[in-house]
Wavefront OBJ file of the C-alpha trace (Angstrom):
o trace
v -25.638 -14.821 -8.377
v -24.773 -15.326 -4.259
v -21.304 -14.660 -2.583
v -19.647 -16.228 0.156
v -18.864 -13.049 2.015
v -19.392 -9.427 1.558
v -16.902 -6.367 1.028
v -17.996 -2.750 2.917
v -16.514 -0.410 0.977
v -17.133 3.584 0.280
v -17.522 4.897 -3.434
v -17.773 8.774 -4.925
v -20.522 9.011 -7.302
v -21.983 12.039 -8.758
v -24.223 14.126 -6.441
v -27.271 13.466 -9.633
v -26.442 9.659 -9.833
v -26.428 9.123 -5.675
v -30.004 10.939 -6.154
v -31.364 8.710 -8.670
v -30.005 5.906 -6.852
v -31.861 6.855 -3.637
v -34.980 7.358 -6.038
v -34.716 4.204 -7.595
v -34.309 2.443 -3.838
v -36.988 4.536 -2.275
v -39.635 3.420 -5.833
v -39.078 -0.290 -5.328
v -38.530 -0.660 -1.644
v -35.051 -1.545 -1.577
v -32.029 -0.584 0.007
v -29.022 2.132 -1.537
v -26.880 -0.669 -1.108
v -29.140 -3.277 -3.277
v -29.543 -0.918 -5.666
v -25.700 -0.317 -6.711
v -25.348 -4.421 -5.903
v -27.964 -5.023 -8.789
v -26.402 -2.682 -11.083
v -23.048 -3.902 -10.889
v -24.221 -7.373 -11.499
v -25.493 -6.261 -14.557
v -23.058 -3.961 -15.682
v -19.808 -6.097 -15.399
v -20.664 -8.670 -17.712
v -20.245 -6.138 -20.389
v -16.821 -5.901 -19.365
v -15.239 -9.412 -19.858
v -11.632 -9.576 -18.761
v -8.836 -8.256 -21.629
v -6.240 -10.833 -21.191
v -7.761 -13.738 -22.422
v -4.488 -15.013 -24.800
v -6.863 -14.869 -27.910
v -4.427 -13.654 -30.910
v -5.850 -12.843 -34.669
v -5.181 -15.733 -36.965
v -2.030 -15.173 -39.164
v -3.038 -13.436 -42.412
v -2.967 -15.861 -45.380
v -0.822 -14.443 -48.237
v -3.209 -14.111 -51.153
v -0.866 -13.069 -53.610
v -0.214 -10.417 -56.248
v -1.008 -10.741 -59.671
v 0.952 -7.848 -60.053
v 4.193 -6.934 -57.813
v 4.272 -3.364 -56.547
v 7.146 -1.452 -55.262
v 7.563 -0.270 -51.718
v 7.753 3.157 -53.386
v 4.601 3.000 -55.580
v 1.962 1.643 -53.037
v 1.703 5.918 -51.928
v 1.272 6.602 -55.681
v -1.268 3.877 -56.314
v -3.465 4.719 -53.095
v -3.662 8.419 -54.175
v -3.502 8.700 -57.666
v -6.500 7.804 -59.218
v -4.412 7.769 -62.671
v -1.699 6.337 -61.639
v -0.571 3.147 -63.493
v 2.041 0.585 -61.945
v 5.436 0.560 -64.132
v 5.260 -3.100 -64.218
v 2.069 -2.743 -66.280
v 3.342 0.488 -68.669
v 3.287 -1.485 -72.087
v 6.936 -0.917 -73.326
v 6.162 0.736 -76.775
v 8.934 -0.402 -79.634
l 1 2 3 4 5 6 7 8 9 10 11 12 13 14 15 16 17 18 19 20 21 22 23 24 25 26 27 28 29 30 31 32 33 34 35 36 37 38 39 40 41 42 43 44 45 46 47 48 49 50 51 52 53 54 55 56 57 58 59 60 61 62 63 64 65 66 67 68 69 70 71 72 73 74 75 76 77 78 79 80 81 82 83 84 85 86 87 88 89 90 91 92
């Protein structure tokens, strides 16, 4: 990846991370700056821009065979033996 210009900046990193980056630079005979640049080039593609304009599709109505009243949803979800009122067969 080529850059049209270079920006000089300062960063604050933990001591251990700094020592590891300096070690890598020494072992692979490159500058500390090059270690940081290569690390950023590898890490940044994992963070794509969040504002992509993508929206989830509209949900499809699959219909319900037995409409459930709003007050019955909690009972239906939490009570294993609960039977919706509309399914209870009325005895004569």
